[in-house]
Every structure is written in C-alpha cells, then in structure tokens.
PyMOL Python script that loads the backbone (N, CA, C, O; Angstrom):
from pymol import cmd

cmd.read_pdbstr("""\
ATOM      1  N   MET A   1       0.845  -1.183   0.000  1.00  0.00           N
ATOM      2  CA  MET A   1       0.000   0.000   0.000  1.00  0.00           C
ATOM      3  C   MET A   1       0.886   1.240   0.000  1.00  0.00           C
ATOM      4  O   MET A   1       1.669   1.451   0.926  1.00  0.00           O
ATOM      5  N   VAL A   2       0.760   2.056  -1.038  1.00  0.00           N
ATOM      6  CA  VAL A   2       1.610   3.230  -1.169  1.00  0.00           C
ATOM      7  C   VAL A   2       0.901   4.414  -0.548  1.00  0.00           C
ATOM      8  O   VAL A   2      -0.275   4.661  -0.812  1.00  0.00           O
ATOM      9  N   SER A   3       1.629   5.143   0.279  1.00  0.00           N
ATOM     10  CA  SER A   3       1.044   6.314   0.936  1.00  0.00           C
ATOM     11  C   SER A   3       1.305   7.546   0.087  1.00  0.00           C
ATOM     12  O   SER A   3       2.396   7.726  -0.454  1.00  0.00           O
ATOM     13  N   THR A   4       0.275   8.404  -0.023  1.00  0.00           N
ATOM     14  CA  THR A   4       0.433   9.642  -0.777  1.00  0.00           C
ATOM     15  C   THR A   4       0.766  10.798   0.148  1.00  0.00           C
ATOM     16  O   THR A   4       0.733  11.952  -0.279  1.00  0.00           O
ATOM     17  N   LYS A   5       1.086  10.519   1.405  1.00  0.00           N
ATOM     18  CA  LYS A   5       1.351  11.578   2.371  1.00  0.00           C
ATOM     19  C   LYS A   5       2.556  12.407   1.958  1.00  0.00           C
ATOM     20  O   LYS A   5       2.556  13.628   2.117  1.00  0.00           O
ATOM     21  N   PHE A   6       3.577  11.754   1.430  1.00  0.00           N
ATOM     22  CA  PHE A   6       4.764  12.494   1.047  1.00  0.00           C
ATOM     23  C   PHE A   6       4.507  13.343  -0.196  1.00  0.00           C
ATOM     24  O   PHE A   6       5.124  14.394  -0.370  1.00  0.00           O
ATOM     25  N   LEU A   7       3.603  12.894  -1.054  1.00  0.00           N
ATOM     26  CA  LEU A   7       3.292  13.674  -2.248  1.00  0.00           C
ATOM     27  C   LEU A   7       2.526  14.933  -1.884  1.00  0.00           C
ATOM     28  O   LEU A   7       2.668  15.959  -2.548  1.00  0.00           O
ATOM     29  N   ASP A   8       1.710  14.865  -0.830  1.00  0.00           N
ATOM     30  CA  ASP A   8       0.907  16.016  -0.435  1.00  0.00           C
ATOM     31  C   ASP A   8       1.623  16.903   0.572  1.00  0.00           C
ATOM     32  O   ASP A   8       1.055  17.899   1.020  1.00  0.00           O
ATOM     33  N   SER A   9       2.853  16.569   0.940  1.00  0.00           N
ATOM     34  CA  SER A   9       3.511  17.293   2.022  1.00  0.00           C
ATOM     35  C   SER A   9       3.865  18.718   1.620  1.00  0.00           C
ATOM     36  O   SER A   9       4.098  19.556   2.491  1.00  0.00           O
ATOM     37  N   ALA A  10       3.911  19.016   0.310  1.00  0.00           N
ATOM     38  CA  ALA A  10       4.264  20.366  -0.108  1.00  0.00           C
ATOM     39  C   ALA A  10       3.137  21.345   0.186  1.00  0.00           C
ATOM     40  O   ALA A  10       3.394  22.523   0.437  1.00  0.00           O
ATOM     41  N   THR A  11       1.891  20.876   0.158  1.00  0.00           N
ATOM     42  CA  THR A  11       0.769  21.775   0.367  1.00  0.00           C
ATOM     43  C   THR A  11       0.234  21.702   1.791  1.00  0.00           C
ATOM     44  O   THR A  11      -0.562  22.548   2.197  1.00  0.00           O
ATOM     45  N   GLU A  12       0.668  20.692   2.558  1.00  0.00           N
ATOM     46  CA  GLU A  12       0.173  20.550   3.923  1.00  0.00           C
ATOM     47  C   GLU A  12       1.164  21.136   4.917  1.00  0.00           C
ATOM     48  O   GLU A  12       2.364  21.178   4.648  1.00  0.00           O
ATOM     49  N   PRO A  13       0.670  21.588   6.060  1.00  0.00           N
ATOM     50  CA  PRO A  13       1.597  21.970   7.124  1.00  0.00           C
ATOM     51  C   PRO A  13       2.336  20.738   7.634  1.00  0.00           C
ATOM     52  O   PRO A  13       1.848  19.621   7.465  1.00  0.00           O
ATOM     53  N   PRO A  14       3.483  20.913   8.243  1.00  0.00           N
ATOM     54  CA  PRO A  14       4.210  19.742   8.730  1.00  0.00           C
ATOM     55  C   PRO A  14       3.385  18.975   9.741  1.00  0.00           C
ATOM     56  O   PRO A  14       2.730  19.586  10.586  1.00  0.00           O
ATOM     57  N   PRO A  15       3.398  17.664   9.679  1.00  0.00           N
ATOM     58  CA  PRO A  15       2.587  16.878  10.600  1.00  0.00           C
ATOM     59  C   PRO A  15       3.124  16.990  12.019  1.00  0.00           C
ATOM     60  O   PRO A  15       4.334  17.033  12.242  1.00  0.00           O
ATOM     61  N   THR A  16       2.202  17.036  12.970  1.00  0.00           N
ATOM     62  CA  THR A  16       2.607  17.136  14.365  1.00  0.00           C
ATOM     63  C   THR A  16       2.697  15.760  15.001  1.00  0.00           C
ATOM     64  O   THR A  16       3.264  15.608  16.083  1.00  0.00           O
ATOM     65  N   LYS A  17       2.139  14.757  14.333  1.00  0.00           N
ATOM     66  CA  LYS A  17       2.213  13.400  14.868  1.00  0.00           C
ATOM     67  C   LYS A  17       3.604  12.834  14.660  1.00  0.00           C
ATOM     68  O   LYS A  17       4.366  13.305  13.816  1.00  0.00           O
ATOM     69  N   LEU A  18       3.918  11.823  15.441  1.00  0.00           N
ATOM     70  CA  LEU A  18       5.160  11.103  15.210  1.00  0.00           C
ATOM     71  C   LEU A  18       5.023  10.284  13.932  1.00  0.00           C
ATOM     72  O   LEU A  18       3.942   9.797  13.602  1.00  0.00           O
ATOM     73  N   TRP A  19       6.135  10.141  13.221  1.00  0.00           N
ATOM     74  CA  TRP A  19       6.059   9.540  11.886  1.00  0.00           C
ATOM     75  C   TRP A  19       5.658   8.080  11.943  1.00  0.00           C
ATOM     76  O   TRP A  19       5.083   7.570  10.980  1.00  0.00           O
ATOM     77  N   PHE A  20       5.943   7.379  13.054  1.00  0.00           N
ATOM     78  CA  PHE A  20       5.657   5.941  13.077  1.00  0.00           C
ATOM     79  C   PHE A  20       4.247   5.645  13.554  1.00  0.00           C
ATOM     80  O   PHE A  20       3.838   4.484  13.555  1.00  0.00           O
ATOM     81  N   LEU A  21       3.486   6.660  13.959  1.00  0.00           N
ATOM     82  CA  LEU A  21       2.107   6.401  14.351  1.00  0.00           C
ATOM     83  C   LEU A  21       1.256   6.280  13.098  1.00  0.00           C
ATOM     84  O   LEU A  21       1.380   7.112  12.200  1.00  0.00           O
ATOM     85  N   PRO A  22       0.413   5.290  13.009  1.00  0.00           N
ATOM     86  CA  PRO A  22      -0.429   5.128  11.823  1.00  0.00           C
ATOM     87  C   PRO A  22      -1.450   6.250  11.730  1.00  0.00           C
ATOM     88  O   PRO A  22      -1.927   6.754  12.747  1.00  0.00           O
ATOM     89  N   SER A  23      -1.781   6.636  10.510  1.00  0.00           N
ATOM     90  CA  SER A  23      -2.711   7.738  10.305  1.00  0.00           C
ATOM     91  C   SER A  23      -4.128   7.239  10.067  1.00  0.00           C
ATOM     92  O   SER A  23      -5.040   8.043   9.873  1.00  0.00           O
ATOM     93  N   SER A  24      -4.324   5.934  10.080  1.00  0.00           N
ATOM     94  CA  SER A  24      -5.659   5.409   9.840  1.00  0.00           C
ATOM     95  C   SER A  24      -5.887   4.189  10.716  1.00  0.00           C
ATOM     96  O   SER A  24      -4.957   3.656  11.322  1.00  0.00           O
ATOM     97  N   VAL A  25      -7.131   3.759  10.771  1.00  0.00           N
ATOM     98  CA  VAL A  25      -7.464   2.584  11.574  1.00  0.00           C
ATOM     99  C   VAL A  25      -6.800   1.340  10.985  1.00  0.00           C
ATOM    100  O   VAL A  25      -6.310   0.486  11.724  1.00  0.00           O
ATOM    101  N   GLU A  26      -6.786   1.240   9.650  1.00  0.00           N
ATOM    102  CA  GLU A  26      -6.164   0.075   9.024  1.00  0.00           C
ATOM    103  C   GLU A  26      -4.677   0.026   9.364  1.00  0.00           C
ATOM    104  O   GLU A  26      -4.135  -1.043   9.645  1.00  0.00           O
ATOM    105  N   GLY A  27      -4.022   1.182   9.337  1.00  0.00           N
ATOM    106  CA  GLY A  27      -2.611   1.220   9.693  1.00  0.00           C
ATOM    107  C   GLY A  27      -2.388   0.824  11.138  1.00  0.00           C
ATOM    108  O   GLY A  27      -1.391   0.181  11.468  1.00  0.00           O
ATOM    109  N   TYR A  28      -3.321   1.210  12.002  1.00  0.00           N
ATOM    110  CA  TYR A  28      -3.197   0.854  13.418  1.00  0.00           C
ATOM    111  C   TYR A  28      -3.300  -0.653  13.599  1.00  0.00           C
ATOM    112  O   TYR A  28      -2.531  -1.251  14.352  1.00  0.00           O
ATOM    113  N   TYR A  29      -4.268  -1.271  12.896  1.00  0.00           N
ATOM    114  CA  TYR A  29      -4.414  -2.720  13.027  1.00  0.00           C
ATOM    115  C   TYR A  29      -3.233  -3.455  12.413  1.00  0.00           C
ATOM    116  O   TYR A  29      -2.822  -4.500  12.917  1.00  0.00           O
ATOM    117  N   GLU A  30      -2.685  -2.918  11.331  1.00  0.00           N
ATOM    118  CA  GLU A  30      -1.497  -3.526  10.730  1.00  0.00           C
ATOM    119  C   GLU A  30      -0.326  -3.443  11.699  1.00  0.00           C
ATOM    120  O   GLU A  30       0.442  -4.394  11.843  1.00  0.00           O
ATOM    121  N   LEU A  31      -0.193  -2.294  12.365  1.00  0.00           N
ATOM    122  CA  LEU A  31       0.887  -2.136  13.337  1.00  0.00           C
ATOM    123  C   LEU A  31       0.717  -3.107  14.494  1.00  0.00           C
ATOM    124  O   LEU A  31       1.686  -3.717  14.947  1.00  0.00           O
ATOM    125  N   GLN A  32      -0.518  -3.253  14.973  1.00  0.00           N
ATOM    126  CA  GLN A  32      -0.778  -4.187  16.067  1.00  0.00           C
ATOM    127  C   GLN A  32      -0.470  -5.621  15.648  1.00  0.00           C
ATOM    128  O   GLN A  32       0.061  -6.403  16.436  1.00  0.00           O
ATOM    129  N   ARG A  33      -0.810  -5.966  14.391  1.00  0.00           N
ATOM    130  CA  ARG A  33      -0.567  -7.320  13.911  1.00  0.00           C
ATOM    131  C   ARG A  33       0.941  -7.601  13.863  1.00  0.00           C
ATOM    132  O   ARG A  33       1.391  -8.679  14.252  1.00  0.00           O
ATOM    133  N   ARG A  34       1.707  -6.625  13.386  1.00  0.00           N
ATOM    134  CA  ARG A  34       3.154  -6.802  13.342  1.00  0.00           C
ATOM    135  C   ARG A  34       3.737  -6.906  14.739  1.00  0.00           C
ATOM    136  O   ARG A  34       4.608  -7.740  14.989  1.00  0.00           O
ATOM    137  N   LEU A  35       3.262  -6.064  15.654  1.00  0.00           N
ATOM    138  CA  LEU A  35       3.780  -6.111  17.022  1.00  0.00           C
ATOM    139  C   LEU A  35       3.464  -7.452  17.663  1.00  0.00           C
ATOM    140  O   LEU A  35       4.306  -8.023  18.356  1.00  0.00           O
ATOM    141  N   ASN A  36       2.258  -7.959  17.438  1.00  0.00           N
ATOM    142  CA  ASN A  36       1.891  -9.264  17.997  1.00  0.00           C
ATOM    143  C   ASN A  36       2.753 -10.372  17.406  1.00  0.00           C
ATOM    144  O   ASN A  36       3.132 -11.312  18.106  1.00  0.00           O
ATOM    145  N   PHE A  37       3.062 -10.259  16.108  1.00  0.00           N
ATOM    146  CA  PHE A  37       3.900 -11.259  15.456  1.00  0.00           C
ATOM    147  C   PHE A  37       5.297 -11.280  16.077  1.00  0.00           C
ATOM    148  O   PHE A  37       5.820 -12.340  16.422  1.00  0.00           O
ATOM    149  N   PHE A  38       5.896 -10.085  16.216  1.00  0.00           N
ATOM    150  CA  PHE A  38       7.236 -10.024  16.786  1.00  0.00           C
ATOM    151  C   PHE A  38       7.224 -10.398  18.258  1.00  0.00           C
ATOM    152  O   PHE A  38       8.178 -10.991  18.762  1.00  0.00           O
ATOM    153  N   ARG A  39       6.138 -10.049  18.952  1.00  0.00           N
ATOM    154  CA  ARG A  39       6.036 -10.415  20.362  1.00  0.00           C
ATOM    155  C   ARG A  39       5.971 -11.936  20.511  1.00  0.00           C
ATOM    156  O   ARG A  39       6.570 -12.500  21.427  1.00  0.00           O
ATOM    157  N   GLY A  40       5.239 -12.596  19.604  1.00  0.00           N
ATOM    158  CA  GLY A  40       5.168 -14.049  19.646  1.00  0.00           C
ATOM    159  C   GLY A  40       6.518 -14.686  19.350  1.00  0.00           C
ATOM    160  O   GLY A  40       6.896 -15.669  19.988  1.00  0.00           O
ATOM    161  N   LEU A  41       7.248 -14.129  18.384  1.00  0.00           N
ATOM    162  CA  LEU A  41       8.581 -14.651  18.097  1.00  0.00           C
ATOM    163  C   LEU A  41       9.496 -14.480  19.297  1.00  0.00           C
ATOM    164  O   LEU A  41      10.225 -15.398  19.675  1.00  0.00           O
ATOM    165  N   PHE A  42       9.448 -13.288  19.894  1.00  0.00           N
ATOM    166  CA  PHE A  42      10.312 -13.009  21.032  1.00  0.00           C
ATOM    167  C   PHE A  42       9.964 -13.909  22.210  1.00  0.00           C
ATOM    168  O   PHE A  42      10.846 -14.410  22.907  1.00  0.00           O
ATOM    169  N   ARG A  43       8.672 -14.105  22.419  1.00  0.00           N
ATOM    170  CA  ARG A  43       8.233 -14.934  23.542  1.00  0.00           C
ATOM    171  C   ARG A  43       8.697 -16.380  23.357  1.00  0.00           C
ATOM    172  O   ARG A  43       9.189 -17.002  24.297  1.00  0.00           O
ATOM    173  N   SER A  44       8.537 -16.913  22.136  1.00  0.00           N
ATOM    174  CA  SER A  44       8.955 -18.298  21.904  1.00  0.00           C
ATOM    175  C   SER A  44      10.475 -18.422  22.005  1.00  0.00           C
ATOM    176  O   SER A  44      10.990 -19.436  22.476  1.00  0.00           O
ATOM    177  N   PHE A  45      11.190 -17.385  21.560  1.00  0.00           N
ATOM    178  CA  PHE A  45      12.652 -17.406  21.671  1.00  0.00           C
ATOM    179  C   PHE A  45      13.080 -17.397  23.136  1.00  0.00           C
ATOM    180  O   PHE A  45      13.949 -18.171  23.538  1.00  0.00           O
ATOM    181  N   VAL A  46      12.471 -16.525  23.929  1.00  0.00           N
ATOM    182  CA  VAL A  46      12.828 -16.435  25.347  1.00  0.00           C
ATOM    183  C   VAL A  46      12.476 -17.731  26.067  1.00  0.00           C
ATOM    184  O   VAL A  46      13.249 -18.214  26.894  1.00  0.00           O
ATOM    185  N   ASN A  47      11.317 -18.291  25.756  1.00  0.00           N
ATOM    186  CA  ASN A  47      10.917 -19.535  26.417  1.00  0.00           C
ATOM    187  C   ASN A  47      11.819 -20.697  26.017  1.00  0.00           C
ATOM    188  O   ASN A  47      12.024 -21.620  26.805  1.00  0.00           O
ATOM    189  N   ALA A  48      12.359 -20.658  24.798  1.00  0.00           N
ATOM    190  CA  ALA A  48      13.250 -21.733  24.371  1.00  0.00           C
ATOM    191  C   ALA A  48      14.625 -21.595  25.021  1.00  0.00           C
ATOM    192  O   ALA A  48      15.251 -22.593  25.379  1.00  0.00           O
ATOM    193  N   VAL A  49      15.093 -20.349  25.174  1.00  0.00           N
ATOM    194  CA  VAL A  49      16.431 -20.133  25.718  1.00  0.00           C
ATOM    195  C   VAL A  49      16.411 -20.166  27.242  1.00  0.00           C
ATOM    196  O   VAL A  49      17.289 -20.759  27.870  1.00  0.00           O
ATOM    197  N   ILE A  50      15.405 -19.524  27.830  1.00  0.00           N
ATOM    198  CA  ILE A  50      15.318 -19.439  29.291  1.00  0.00           C
ATOM    199  C   ILE A  50      14.040 -20.138  29.732  1.00  0.00           C
ATOM    200  O   ILE A  50      12.996 -19.492  29.811  1.00  0.00           O
ATOM    201  N   PRO A  51      14.086 -21.422  30.020  1.00  0.00           N
ATOM    202  CA  PRO A  51      12.870 -22.104  30.466  1.00  0.00           C
ATOM    203  C   PRO A  51      12.447 -21.577  31.838  1.00  0.00           C
ATOM    204  O   PRO A  51      13.237 -21.569  32.782  1.00  0.00           O
ATOM    205  N   LEU A  52      11.211 -21.145  31.933  1.00  0.00           N
ATOM    206  CA  LEU A  52      10.690 -20.597  33.181  1.00  0.00           C
ATOM    207  C   LEU A  52       9.733 -21.588  33.811  1.00  0.00           C
ATOM    208  O   LEU A  52       9.105 -22.376  33.104  1.00  0.00           O
ATOM    209  N   PRO A  53       9.611 -21.563  35.129  1.00  0.00           N
ATOM    210  CA  PRO A  53       8.562 -22.356  35.758  1.00  0.00           C
ATOM    211  C   PRO A  53       7.191 -21.873  35.299  1.00  0.00           C
ATOM    212  O   PRO A  53       7.047 -20.697  34.962  1.00  0.00           O
ATOM    213  N   PRO A  54       6.185 -22.737  35.276  1.00  0.00           N
ATOM    214  CA  PRO A  54       4.881 -22.391  34.705  1.00  0.00           C
ATOM    215  C   PRO A  54       4.259 -21.111  35.267  1.00  0.00           C
ATOM    216  O   PRO A  54       3.651 -20.375  34.490  1.00  0.00           O
ATOM    217  N   PRO A  55       4.367 -20.791  36.568  1.00  0.00           N
ATOM    218  CA  PRO A  55       3.717 -19.559  37.030  1.00  0.00           C
ATOM    219  C   PRO A  55       4.339 -18.297  36.455  1.00  0.00           C
ATOM    220  O   PRO A  55       3.696 -17.247  36.432  1.00  0.00           O
ATOM    221  N   LEU A  56       5.588 -18.383  35.990  1.00  0.00           N
ATOM    222  CA  LEU A  56       6.274 -17.191  35.517  1.00  0.00           C
ATOM    223  C   LEU A  56       6.269 -17.075  34.002  1.00  0.00           C
ATOM    224  O   LEU A  56       6.897 -16.162  33.466  1.00  0.00           O
ATOM    225  N   CYS A  57       5.585 -17.966  33.290  1.00  0.00           N
ATOM    226  CA  CYS A  57       5.556 -17.891  31.833  1.00  0.00           C
ATOM    227  C   CYS A  57       4.855 -16.619  31.390  1.00  0.00           C
ATOM    228  O   CYS A  57       3.865 -16.185  31.979  1.00  0.00           O
ATOM    229  N   ILE A  58       5.402 -16.035  30.330  1.00  0.00           N
ATOM    230  CA  ILE A  58       4.846 -14.773  29.834  1.00  0.00           C
ATOM    231  C   ILE A  58       3.514 -15.045  29.140  1.00  0.00           C
ATOM    232  O   ILE A  58       2.873 -14.117  28.648  1.00  0.00           O
TER     233      ILE A  58
END
""", "prot")
cmd.dss("prot")
cmd.show_as("cartoon", "prot")
cmd.util.cbc("prot")
cmd.orient("prot")
C-alpha cells in the first residue's frame, strides 16, 4: 500500500504526529498485527532459551 502523504507534504503543514504512528485505523491494526507477530517470536525465543517455571511464563 503506497502512501500519498509524502506527495501532499508540499501543500500541507508539517505533521505534528510522530512519523511511526499510523494515520488510519487500518494502519493501526497492521501495526498491532506486526507487534503481535514479533512479540510471539520473542516470547517463543525467550521460552526456548530461558525455560521458566509455569507460574512465571509470559
């Protein structure tokens, strides 16, 4: 999905939002999906390297 934000930046005032925050609901859900994916990878990696007792599992 190509964003036209950079094409319109000449006529718009500079954005006050942080650049990595999504500008739409779809972008927000995409960001959440990616974060959940990386969180799952990190969690499985940590559990494989550092076995924790069951009460302390993430």
